[in-house]
C-alpha positions as CSV (number, residue, x, y, z in Angstrom):
1,X,-16.0,11.7,-5.7
2,X,-16.9,8.0,-5.1
3,X,-14.5,5.7,-6.9
4,X,-15.9,2.5,-5.5
5,X,-18.2,1.6,-8.3
6,X,-16.3,3.3,-11.1
7,X,-15.3,0.9,-14.0
8,X,-11.9,1.0,-15.6
9,X,-11.4,-0.6,-19.0
10,X,-8.1,-2.1,-20.2
11,X,-7.3,0.8,-22.5
12,X,-8.1,3.3,-19.7
13,X,-5.9,1.5,-17.3
14,X,-3.0,1.4,-19.7
15,X,-3.3,5.1,-20.6
16,X,-3.5,5.9,-16.9
17,X,-0.6,3.9,-15.5
18,X,2.0,4.3,-18.2
19,X,2.7,7.9,-17.3
20,X,2.8,6.9,-13.6
21,X,5.3,4.1,-14.4
22,X,7.5,6.3,-16.6
23,X,7.6,9.1,-14.0
24,X,8.7,6.6,-11.3
25,X,11.8,5.6,-13.3
26,X,12.0,7.5,-16.6
27,X,15.5,6.5,-17.8
28,X,15.0,2.9,-16.8
29,X,11.7,2.8,-18.8
30,X,13.5,4.2,-21.8
31,X,16.3,1.6,-21.5
32,X,13.8,-1.2,-21.1
33,X,12.0,-0.2,-24.3
34,X,15.3,0.2,-26.2
35,X,16.4,-3.3,-25.1
36,X,13.0,-4.7,-26.1
37,X,13.2,-3.2,-29.6
38,X,16.7,-4.6,-30.1
39,X,15.6,-7.9,-28.8
40,X,12.6,-8.0,-31.2
41,X,14.8,-7.1,-34.2
42,X,17.4,-9.7,-33.2
43,X,14.7,-12.5,-33.4
44,X,13.7,-11.2,-36.8
45,X,17.3,-11.1,-38.0
46,X,17.7,-14.7,-36.9
47,X,15.0,-15.8,-39.3
48,X,16.7,-14.0,-42.2
49,X,20.1,-15.5,-41.2
50,X,18.6,-19.0,-41.0
51,X,17.2,-18.6,-44.5
52,X,20.6,-17.4,-45.9
53,X,22.3,-20.4,-44.2
54,X,20.0,-23.0,-45.6
55,X,20.1,-21.4,-49.1
56,X,23.9,-21.4,-48.9
57,X,23.9,-25.1,-47.9
58,X,21.4,-25.9,-50.7
59,X,23.5,-24.0,-53.2
60,X,26.7,-25.8,-52.0
61,X,25.0,-29.2,-52.5
62,X,24.0,-28.1,-56.0
63,X,27.5,-26.9,-56.7
64,X,26.6,-23.3,-56.9
65,X,28.5,-22.2,-53.8
66,X,31.5,-23.3,-51.8
67,X,32.3,-24.2,-48.2
68,X,33.4,-20.6,-47.4
69,X,30.0,-19.1,-48.2
70,X,28.4,-21.7,-45.8
71,X,30.8,-20.9,-43.0
72,X,30.2,-17.1,-43.4
73,X,26.4,-17.6,-43.2
74,X,26.8,-20.0,-40.2
75,X,29.0,-17.4,-38.5
76,X,26.4,-14.7,-39.1
77,X,23.6,-16.8,-37.7
78,X,25.8,-17.7,-34.7
79,X,26.6,-14.0,-34.1
80,X,22.9,-13.0,-34.3
81,X,21.9,-15.8,-31.9
82,X,24.7,-14.9,-29.5
83,X,23.8,-11.2,-29.6
84,X,20.2,-12.1,-29.1
85,X,21.0,-14.1,-25.9
86,X,23.1,-11.2,-24.6
87,X,20.4,-8.6,-25.2
88,X,17.8,-10.9,-23.7
89,X,19.9,-11.5,-20.6
90,X,20.5,-7.8,-20.1
91,X,16.8,-7.0,-20.5
92,X,15.8,-9.7,-18.0
93,X,18.4,-8.5,-15.5
94,X,17.4,-4.8,-16.0
95,X,13.6,-5.5,-15.8
96,X,13.6,-7.7,-12.7
97,X,16.7,-6.6,-11.0
98,X,16.6,-2.9,-11.5
99,X,13.4,-1.5,-12.9
100,X,11.0,-3.5,-10.7
101,X,12.5,-2.7,-7.3
102,X,13.3,0.9,-8.2
103,X,9.8,1.5,-9.5
104,X,8.2,-0.4,-6.6
105,X,9.9,1.9,-4.2
106,X,8.7,5.0,-6.0
107,X,5.1,3.7,-6.3
108,X,5.1,2.8,-2.6
109,X,6.2,6.4,-1.8
110,X,3.3,7.6,-4.1
111,X,0.8,5.5,-2.1
112,X,2.2,6.8,1.2
113,X,1.9,10.4,0.1
114,X,-1.6,9.8,-1.1
115,X,-2.7,8.1,2.2
116,X,-1.2,11.1,4.1
117,X,-3.7,13.4,2.2
118,X,-6.7,11.2,2.8
119,X,-9.1,12.1,5.6
120,X,-8.0,10.1,8.7
121,X,-11.6,9.2,9.4
122,X,-11.4,6.8,6.4
123,X,-9.2,4.5,8.6
124,X,-12.4,3.8,10.5
125,X,-14.1,2.5,7.3
126,X,-13.7,-1.2,6.6
127,X,-14.2,-0.7,2.9
128,X,-11.3,1.8,2.8
129,X,-9.0,-0.7,4.7
130,X,-9.9,-3.3,2.0
131,X,-9.1,-0.8,-0.7
132,X,-5.8,0.1,0.9
133,X,-4.9,-3.6,1.1
134,X,-5.8,-4.0,-2.6
135,X,-3.7,-1.0,-3.6
136,X,-0.7,-2.3,-1.8
137,X,-1.0,-5.6,-3.7
138,X,-1.0,-3.4,-6.9
139,X,2.4,-1.8,-6.2
140,X,4.3,-4.8,-7.7
141,X,1.5,-5.6,-10.1
142,X,1.6,-2.1,-11.7
143,X,5.3,-2.4,-12.7
144,X,4.9,-5.9,-14.0
145,X,1.8,-4.8,-15.9
146,X,3.7,-1.9,-17.5
147,X,6.7,-4.1,-18.3
148,X,4.3,-6.4,-20.2
149,X,2.8,-3.4,-22.0
150,X,6.3,-2.3,-23.0
151,X,7.1,-5.8,-24.1
152,X,3.9,-6.1,-26.2
153,X,4.7,-2.8,-28.0
154,X,8.5,-2.7,-28.2
155,X,9.4,-6.3,-28.4
156,X,6.5,-8.3,-29.7
157,X,5.2,-5.4,-31.8
158,X,8.6,-4.9,-33.5
159,X,9.0,-8.7,-33.9
160,X,5.6,-9.4,-35.4
161,X,5.8,-6.4,-37.7
162,X,9.2,-7.6,-39.0
163,X,8.1,-11.2,-39.3
164,X,4.7,-10.2,-40.8
165,X,6.4,-8.2,-43.5
166,X,8.8,-11.1,-44.2
167,X,5.9,-13.6,-44.5
168,X,3.7,-11.2,-46.5
169,X,6.5,-10.8,-49.1
170,X,6.9,-14.5,-49.1
171,X,3.3,-15.6,-49.3
172,X,0.6,-13.0,-48.3
173,X,-2.0,-15.6,-47.2
174,X,0.3,-16.7,-44.3
175,X,-0.6,-13.5,-42.5
176,X,-4.3,-14.7,-42.4
177,X,-3.3,-17.9,-40.7
178,X,-1.5,-15.9,-38.0
179,X,-4.7,-13.9,-37.4
180,X,-6.7,-17.1,-37.2
181,X,-4.6,-18.1,-34.3
182,X,-4.2,-14.7,-32.6
183,X,-7.7,-13.2,-32.6
184,X,-9.7,-16.0,-30.9
185,X,-6.9,-16.3,-28.3
186,X,-7.2,-12.6,-27.6
187,X,-11.0,-12.9,-27.2
188,X,-10.5,-15.7,-24.7
189,X,-8.1,-13.5,-22.6
190,X,-10.5,-10.5,-22.7
191,X,-13.1,-12.7,-21.0
192,X,-10.5,-13.6,-18.4
193,X,-10.1,-10.0,-17.4
194,X,-13.5,-9.9,-15.8
195,X,-12.9,-13.2,-13.9
196,X,-9.7,-12.0,-12.2
197,X,-11.0,-8.5,-11.5
198,X,-14.0,-10.0,-9.7
199,X,-11.7,-12.5,-7.9
200,X,-9.5,-9.6,-6.6
201,X,-12.5,-7.7,-5.2
202,X,-13.6,-10.8,-3.3
203,X,-10.1,-11.8,-2.1
204,X,-8.9,-8.6,-0.5
205,X,-11.0,-8.8,2.7
206,X,-10.3,-12.5,3.1
207,X,-6.6,-11.8,2.6
208,X,-6.7,-9.2,5.4
209,X,-8.4,-11.8,7.7
210,X,-5.7,-14.4,6.9
211,X,-2.9,-12.0,7.6
212,X,-4.5,-11.0,10.9
213,X,-5.1,-14.6,12.1
214,X,-1.5,-15.5,11.0
215,X,-0.2,-12.6,13.1
216,X,-2.1,-13.7,16.2
217,X,-0.4,-17.1,15.8
218,X,3.1,-16.0,15.0
219,X,3.6,-12.4,15.7
220,X,5.7,-11.3,18.8
221,X,3.0,-9.0,19.9
222,X,0.5,-11.8,20.3
223,X,2.3,-15.0,21.0
224,X,2.6,-14.8,24.9
225,X,-1.2,-14.3,25.3
226,X,-2.0,-16.8,22.6
227,X,0.1,-19.5,24.2
228,X,-0.7,-18.9,27.8
229,X,-4.5,-18.8,27.2
230,X,-4.3,-21.8,24.9
231,X,-5.8,-19.8,22.0
232,X,-3.5,-21.2,19.3
233,X,-6.0,-23.7,18.0
234,X,-8.8,-21.1,18.0
235,X,-6.9,-18.7,15.8
236,X,-5.4,-21.5,13.7
237,X,-8.9,-22.8,12.9
238,X,-10.0,-19.3,12.0
239,X,-7.0,-19.0,9.8
240,X,-7.6,-22.4,8.1
241,X,-11.3,-21.7,7.5
242,X,-10.6,-18.3,5.9
243,X,-7.7,-19.7,3.8
244,X,-10.0,-22.5,2.5
245,X,-12.6,-19.9,1.5
246,X,-9.9,-17.8,-0.2
247,X,-8.3,-20.7,-2.1
248,X,-11.8,-22.0,-3.1
249,X,-12.5,-18.7,-4.8
250,X,-9.1,-18.8,-6.5
251,X,-9.7,-22.4,-7.7
252,X,-13.1,-21.5,-9.2
253,X,-11.6,-18.6,-11.1
254,X,-8.7,-20.7,-12.3
255,X,-11.1,-23.4,-13.5
256,X,-13.0,-21.0,-15.7
257,X,-9.7,-19.7,-17.1
258,X,-8.5,-23.3,-17.8
259,X,-11.6,-23.9,-20.0
260,X,-10.9,-20.7,-22.0
261,X,-7.2,-21.8,-22.3
262,X,-8.3,-25.1,-23.7
263,X,-10.1,-23.3,-26.5
264,X,-7.0,-21.2,-27.1
265,X,-4.9,-24.3,-27.5
266,X,-7.2,-25.8,-30.1
267,X,-7.3,-22.6,-32.0
268,X,-3.5,-22.2,-32.0
269,X,-3.0,-25.7,-33.1
270,X,-5.4,-25.3,-36.0
271,X,-3.8,-22.1,-37.2
272,X,-0.3,-23.6,-37.0
273,X,-1.4,-26.7,-38.9
274,X,-2.9,-24.7,-41.7
275,X,0.2,-22.5,-42.0
276,X,2.5,-25.5,-42.2
277,X,0.3,-27.1,-44.9
278,X,0.4,-23.9,-47.0
279,X,4.1,-23.6,-46.5
280,X,4.6,-27.3,-47.6
281,X,2.5,-26.9,-50.8
282,X,4.4,-23.7,-51.7
283,X,7.7,-25.5,-51.4
284,X,6.5,-28.5,-53.4
285,X,5.2,-26.2,-56.2
286,X,8.5,-24.3,-56.3
287,X,7.2,-21.0,-55.1
288,X,9.8,-20.9,-52.3
289,X,13.3,-22.4,-51.9
290,X,14.2,-25.1,-49.4
291,X,16.1,-22.5,-47.4
292,X,13.0,-20.3,-47.2
293,X,11.0,-23.4,-46.2
294,X,13.4,-24.2,-43.4
295,X,13.6,-20.6,-42.2
296,X,9.9,-20.0,-42.4
297,X,9.1,-23.3,-40.7
298,X,11.4,-22.4,-37.9
299,X,9.9,-18.9,-37.9
300,X,6.3,-20.1,-37.7
301,X,7.3,-22.5,-34.9
302,X,8.8,-19.5,-33.1
303,X,5.9,-17.2,-34.0
304,X,3.3,-19.6,-32.6
305,X,5.4,-20.2,-29.5
306,X,5.8,-16.5,-28.9
307,X,2.1,-15.9,-29.6
308,X,1.3,-18.5,-27.0
309,X,3.7,-16.8,-24.6
310,X,2.0,-13.4,-25.3
311,X,-1.6,-14.6,-25.1
312,X,-1.4,-17.4,-22.5
313,X,1.4,-16.1,-20.2
314,X,1.7,-12.4,-20.6
315,X,-1.9,-11.6,-21.3
316,X,-2.9,-14.0,-18.6
317,X,-0.6,-12.2,-16.2
318,X,-2.0,-8.9,-17.3
319,X,-5.5,-10.2,-16.7
320,X,-4.5,-11.4,-13.2
321,X,-2.9,-8.1,-12.4
322,X,-5.4,-5.7,-13.8
323,X,-7.7,-6.0,-10.8
324,X,-4.8,-5.0,-8.5
325,X,-3.7,-2.2,-10.8
326,X,-7.3,-0.9,-10.9
327,X,-7.3,-0.9,-7.1
328,X,-4.1,1.2,-7.1
329,X,-5.7,3.7,-9.5
330,X,-8.9,3.8,-7.4
331,X,-6.8,4.8,-4.3
332,X,-5.1,7.5,-6.3
333,X,-8.5,8.8,-7.4
334,X,-9.9,8.9,-3.8
335,X,-10.9,12.4,-2.6
336,X,-8.3,14.1,-0.4
337,X,-8.7,16.3,2.6
338,X,-7.6,19.7,1.4
339,X,-8.0,23.2,2.8
340,X,-6.6,26.7,3.0
341,X,-3.3,27.7,4.5
342,X,-3.2,29.5,7.8
343,X,-1.3,29.9,11.1
344,X,-2.7,28.7,14.4
345,X,-2.8,31.2,17.2
346,X,-3.3,29.3,20.5
347,X,-3.9,32.5,22.4
348,X,-7.4,32.1,20.8
349,X,-7.7,28.7,22.5
350,X,-9.9,25.8,21.2
351,X,-13.6,26.1,20.5
352,X,-16.2,23.5,19.7
353,X,-19.5,24.9,18.5
354,X,-22.4,22.4,18.8
355,X,-20.5,19.6,17.2
356,X,-21.7,16.1,16.3
357,X,-19.8,13.2,14.7
358,X,-20.7,9.8,13.3
359,X,-18.2,7.1,12.2
360,X,-18.4,5.8,8.7
361,X,-21.1,3.1,8.3
362,X,-22.7,3.9,11.7
363,X,-26.1,5.4,12.2
364,X,-25.7,6.3,15.9
365,X,-23.6,9.5,16.5
366,X,-20.5,9.1,18.7
367,X,-20.6,12.8,19.6
368,X,-23.9,14.7,20.0
369,X,-24.3,18.4,20.1
370,X,-21.2,19.2,22.2
371,X,-20.1,22.8,22.8
372,X,-16.8,23.5,24.6
373,X,-14.2,26.3,24.9
374,X,-10.7,25.9,26.1
375,X,-8.9,29.2,27.0
376,X,-5.2,29.9,26.4
377,X,-3.2,28.3,29.2
378,X,-6.1,26.3,30.5
379,X,-5.9,22.6,31.2
380,X,-9.1,20.6,30.6
381,X,-9.7,17.1,31.8
382,X,-12.2,14.9,30.0
383,X,-13.6,12.0,32.0
384,X,-16.2,9.3,31.5
385,X,-16.7,5.6,31.4
386,X,-15.3,3.5,28.5
387,X,-17.2,4.3,25.3
388,X,-18.4,7.7,26.5
389,X,-16.8,9.4,23.5
390,X,-13.7,10.9,25.2
391,X,-11.1,9.9,22.6
392,X,-13.4,10.8,19.7
393,X,-13.9,14.3,21.1
394,X,-10.2,14.7,21.4
395,X,-9.7,13.7,17.7
396,X,-12.3,16.4,16.9
397,X,-10.7,19.0,19.1
398,X,-7.3,18.4,17.6
399,X,-8.5,18.4,14.0
400,X,-7.8,14.8,13.3
401,X,-11.4,14.3,12.4
402,X,-13.8,16.9,11.1
403,X,-17.3,17.1,12.7
404,X,-20.3,16.0,10.7
405,X,-22.2,18.8,12.3
406,X,-21.1,22.1,13.9
407,X,-17.5,23.3,13.7
408,X,-14.2,23.2,15.7
409,X,-11.8,26.1,15.8
410,X,-8.2,25.2,16.7
411,X,-6.1,28.3,17.4
412,X,-8.7,30.3,15.4
413,X,-8.6,27.9,12.4
414,X,-11.8,26.0,11.3
415,X,-10.7,22.4,11.0
416,X,-13.0,21.7,8.1
417,X,-11.8,24.7,6.2
418,X,-8.1,24.8,6.7
419,X,-5.5,22.1,5.7
420,X,-4.8,19.5,8.4
421,X,-1.0,20.3,8.2
422,X,-1.7,23.8,9.3
423,X,-4.1,22.7,12.0
424,X,-1.7,20.1,13.4
425,X,1.2,22.4,13.5
426,X,1.9,23.2,17.2
427,X,-0.1,20.2,18.5
428,X,1.5,17.4,20.4
429,X,0.1,14.4,22.2
430,X,0.6,11.1,23.8
431,X,-2.2,8.6,23.1
432,X,-3.5,5.4,24.6
433,X,-2.2,3.3,21.7
434,X,1.3,4.8,21.5
435,X,3.8,3.2,19.2
436,X,6.9,1.3,20.2
437,X,9.2,2.2,17.2
438,X,11.9,-0.3,16.5
439,X,14.6,2.4,16.5
440,X,17.1,3.9,18.8
441,X,16.0,5.7,22.0
442,X,17.1,9.0,20.5
443,X,15.0,8.4,17.3
444,X,12.0,7.3,19.3
445,X,11.9,10.6,21.1
446,X,12.9,13.0,18.4
447,X,10.8,11.5,15.6
448,X,8.4,14.4,15.5
449,X,11.0,16.9,14.3
450,X,13.2,15.6,11.5
451,X,13.9,19.0,9.9
452,X,16.7,19.8,12.3
453,X,19.4,17.7,13.9
454,X,18.2,16.1,17.0
455,X,19.1,18.0,20.2
456,X,20.6,15.4,22.6
457,X,20.4,17.7,25.5
458,X,16.8,18.4,24.9
459,X,16.1,14.6,24.5
460,X,17.7,13.9,27.8
461,X,15.7,16.7,29.4
462,X,12.3,15.5,28.2
463,X,13.2,11.9,29.1
464,X,13.9,13.2,32.6
465,X,10.7,15.2,32.7
466,X,8.8,12.1,31.6
467,X,10.3,10.1,34.4
468,X,12.3,7.8,32.2
469,X,14.9,6.1,34.4
470,X,17.1,3.5,32.8
471,X,20.8,4.1,33.5
472,X,22.1,1.3,31.4
473,X,20.4,2.5,28.2
474,X,22.0,5.2,26.0
475,X,20.4,7.5,23.4
476,X,22.0,5.4,20.6
477,X,20.8,2.0,21.9
478,X,18.3,0.2,19.7
479,X,14.9,-0.5,21.4
480,X,14.2,-3.7,19.7
481,X,15.4,-7.3,20.4
482,X,14.7,-8.2,16.8
483,X,17.4,-5.8,15.7
484,X,20.0,-6.7,18.3
485,X,18.8,-4.2,20.8
486,X,16.9,-4.2,24.1
487,X,13.2,-4.1,25.1
488,X,11.6,-1.9,27.7
489,X,8.9,-2.6,30.2
490,X,5.4,-1.2,29.5
491,X,5.9,1.6,32.0
492,X,9.2,2.6,30.5
493,X,7.7,2.6,27.0
494,X,5.0,4.9,28.2
495,X,7.5,7.3,29.5
496,X,9.3,7.3,26.2
497,X,6.0,8.1,24.5
498,X,5.4,10.9,26.9
499,X,8.9,12.3,26.2
500,X,8.2,12.1,22.5
501,X,5.1,14.3,23.0
502,X,7.1,16.7,25.1
503,X,9.9,17.0,22.6
504,X,7.6,18.4,19.9
505,X,7.3,22.2,20.0
506,X,3.6,22.8,20.8
507,X,0.9,25.2,21.9
508,X,-1.6,22.5,22.6
509,X,-0.6,19.2,24.3
510,X,-2.9,16.2,24.7
511,X,-2.6,13.2,27.0
512,X,-5.2,10.6,25.9
513,X,-5.1,7.8,28.5
514,X,-1.4,7.0,27.9
515,X,-0.9,5.5,31.4
516,X,-3.2,2.5,31.3
517,X,-0.4,0.1,32.3
518,X,0.7,2.2,35.3
519,X,-0.9,1.9,38.7
520,X,-3.1,4.8,39.9
521,X,-0.5,6.2,42.3
522,X,2.3,6.3,39.7
523,X,-0.2,7.7,37.2
524,X,-1.0,10.6,39.5
525,X,2.6,11.5,39.7
526,X,2.9,11.6,35.9
527,X,-0.2,13.8,35.6
528,X,1.1,16.2,38.3
529,X,4.4,16.4,36.3
530,X,2.4,16.9,33.1
531,X,0.3,19.7,34.7
532,X,3.5,21.5,35.5
533,X,4.9,21.1,32.0
534,X,1.6,22.3,30.5
535,X,1.6,25.6,32.3
536,X,0.9,28.4,29.9
537,X,-0.4,26.1,27.2
538,X,-3.7,24.7,26.1
539,X,-3.9,21.2,27.5
540,X,-6.3,18.2,27.2
541,X,-6.2,15.3,29.6
542,X,-8.3,12.3,28.9
543,X,-8.7,9.6,31.5
544,X,-11.2,7.2,33.0
545,X,-9.3,7.4,36.3
546,X,-10.7,10.6,37.7
547,X,-8.1,10.9,40.5
548,X,-5.8,12.5,38.0
549,X,-8.6,14.8,36.6
550,X,-8.7,17.0,39.7
551,X,-5.3,18.5,38.7
552,X,-7.1,20.2,35.7
553,X,-8.5,23.7,35.8
554,X,-11.8,22.4,34.6
555,X,-13.3,18.9,34.2
556,X,-15.7,17.8,31.5
557,X,-17.8,14.8,32.2
558,X,-19.0,12.8,29.2
559,X,-21.6,10.1,28.8
560,X,-22.9,8.5,25.6
561,X,-21.3,11.2,23.4
562,X,-22.6,14.1,25.3
563,X,-21.2,16.5,27.9
564,X,-23.3,15.8,31.0
565,X,-21.5,18.0,33.5
566,X,-18.6,20.4,33.8
567,X,-16.7,22.2,36.6
568,X,-13.8,22.0,39.0
569,X,-13.1,18.9,41.0
570,X,-14.5,20.5,44.2
571,X,-17.6,21.7,42.4
572,X,-18.4,18.3,40.8
573,X,-17.7,16.3,43.9
574,X,-20.0,18.6,45.9
575,X,-23.1,17.8,43.9
576,X,-24.7,14.4,43.0
577,X,-24.0,13.2,39.5
578,X,-21.9,10.9,37.5
579,X,-18.6,12.4,38.5
580,X,-19.4,12.0,42.2
581,X,-20.3,8.3,41.6
582,X,-17.1,7.7,39.7
583,X,-15.1,9.4,42.4
584,X,-16.7,7.3,45.1
585,X,-16.0,4.1,43.2
586,X,-12.3,4.9,42.6
587,X,-11.4,6.8,45.8
588,X,-9.8,3.8,47.4
589,X,-7.2,3.7,44.6
590,X,-5.8,7.1,45.8
591,X,-6.0,6.7,49.6
592,X,-2.2,6.3,49.7
593,X,-1.7,9.3,47.4
């Protein structure tokens, strides 16, 4: 199902997100609505209390009532006003201080779980990355949007119903003047919905660019290279240019909204003027008392102020947020990668049957008609120049990506047919772009298995097997200067990443060029150690340094997405071909080995 061009109308959005919001924090949503109803009733009660007070004062002036009656009515009005402020304060604290962060956490969890079920190949699609950025923006917006919906129904709905009934009994025509102010204002806001929805669609990719350029200027990962190469001004200019384009689009949208808002102000003013005139004539003709006039005058002032708040502020915020909320819904509606349940049996090895693969948005296949079998206990090395398709082939052979043609069997399971969680079970790997988690050394290694308590002895053993040597660092030490810990060298981090891969129970283990920052001699030592650890398992070694490849049982040579040669190191070196050329070019690296 393609959700990219699907339209979501306001009512559809409300119907869709209210259950999501309620599910994220059910008791808090119930409390929020109860407080809103009490708040709305307190505002209506204040109008009645105001009328009673002015009527009591009027009667006292005319000698029909005493001082005691005036004090009683004043006390009742004060009590209603005080209670109204207490309820309003509790509601504001609960909404912003409790409901918003609690719901935001649950909605973030919902997005994370959804992303986990989306096909990983989507992360190669720029449009998907934009959609993901938009959805993240919608996490806060969806709770604010729902709180406004709750307010419109529970607070404003109750308040306007009570005040409307009061005004109708007093003078029915006053209801018409309220509609005169309300309906045109609503129409103006409906037009605004489209403006901000379009703005959000255009802003997301620009926002991602701004964030990226800002990271290149300020982030710890980039600052050394940025400063040393004198690239600060280059990235700052890019950031400034993109920000100008983004703010320009926002300014144009806000200008359109301001024009509609001006129409709203004129309409509201006209409705209020007519209402006050009608109220004045009714008082002068004796239809209503002076107390009623004072109460209704104050009520109309409050009604129009609240109406402006609803239409200009809350409806305006809803219009601004609806684009972000829709993007949140679109992500939830994206198709997921599903499949049957099954158990991998690595005694059956790995089989690729005439597979091809193309990345999203690219016409040229990255993998073309590749067939390959890896037997149980066999170590295969995949070599080739940069861009030959080595890493893509590994992602296909491990089930991360599904082929666009042919099929891959991992431990007997078809990766396109069985669920990814079943396929991944029993696979471990160390990849070229390994992560440096800002956690303890212990957590960095044992992160793959959180279902059982970390085995400290096993962690020490795999660290030793990976060649990690840092006597002054303990398992509980934080590996992050930002959090009061220490940092490691590139080579030490690589060994931690290798230990992480070894810690996970596996029947297939992959090394996808994880030693790029280590010199060829040291790299060879690591691969020899890896070959020993991979004995009896299916193993994949990916490298462009072919000196390490000769440790494998069999070597696959790739070029432009195809397998162009295969055999042992001795077989490949004995015949002319790409492998022999690569070996000749790199042989001097290993002369001391």
